[in-house]
N, C-alpha and C positions, 0 to 999 in steps of 0.2 A: 626148137631153138630159134631165137630171133636173130635177125640180121644186125650186124653192128651199125651204129649210126654213121651217116656219111661224114667224111672228114670236114672239119670246119674250114670255111673259106675266110680269108682276110682280104679286105678291100684296100687297095692302095691307090690314092688319088694323085695323079700327076697333072698339075696345072699346065694349061697350054696358053700360048700367047703371053701378054703382059698381065699375068694373074698370080696370086699367092693364095695358099690355103691357110686360114687362120682359125685357131681354137679360141673361142670366146672365154675370157677369164671372168669367173664370177667374183664380184667385188664384195667386200665386207657389208653385211646387211645392218650396219649400225649408223645412226645419225652422228653428226659432229659432237653432239652432247653425250654420246655413248649409249643411247637408247636403241634397242633392237627394233628394226622395222619389219612389218609383215613382208613375206616373201614377194619379190618382184617390184616393190614400191620404188626403189632407187632406179632400177632399170626402166620402169615405166616413164619416169620423168626425165631420164637422161636423153640427150641429143646424140651422144656417141657411145660406142661400145669399145672395150679394151680387149685386146687379144694378142696371142703369141703366134708368130708366123712359123708354121710347122712344115711347110713345103713351099717351094718356089718353082717357077717355070725355068726350064733348063734347055740350053742348046745342045742338041745331040751332034757330036762331031763324027761319030761313026756308029754303025748299027750295034756293035758289041759293047759300046761304052755304057756303063751303068749310071754314071753321073756326069752330066755335062756342066758347062759354065752357067752360073746363075744369070739369067737375062732379065729378071724382074726389076733389078735395081734396089731391092729391099733384102737385107741379109736374112738368112735362115736363122731363126731363134730370136729375131727382133720383136719387141713389143710395140704395138701400133694402136692408134685411135682411128676409128672409121665411123661414119654415120650409121645409126642403127637400122636404117631402112635400106642399106646397101648390101650387096653380096647375095650369092645364091646359097640358100641353106641346103646342107647335105641331107637327103631324105632319111638316111638311117642313123644320123647323129646330129641332133639339133644344135649342138655346141660347136659345129664346124661351119665356116663360111668360106666360099670361094669368091674372092674379091678381085676386081680389076685393080691394077696398081694405082690408077688415077683416083680411086675411091678412098685410098689411104690418105688421111689428113696429116698425120705426123707419126714419127717414131718416138718412143718414150724410153728414156734411160732411167733406171732405178739406181739411185746412189744413196750412200749412207749420209745422214745429216752432218756428220763431222767433215765430210768431203766438201761441203758447201762453204765452209768458212775459210 
């Protein structure tokens, strides 16, 4: 009889200091004319990356608190732009970046075209 596999571990990243954890969003691989581009071409020529903030630095008010106040200044769930050469890549997931807040250039709001009129 074989031993059961060890339980799977989940890694949870808690940013410290003025940092946020961002999941890079893969953008559409089509040109403005509608042609499909080879994989990575758009990202290769881009100066910035687009991502969603999935975790923020938090102040711990006491040892038993599970979630403290967001001290990063960037809301959880916000979409942001940041230079592609910034941030620490997470070794086990290349789509995650740990960014200092000062590396975030802008937050991005996605609105319906009708709302702009």
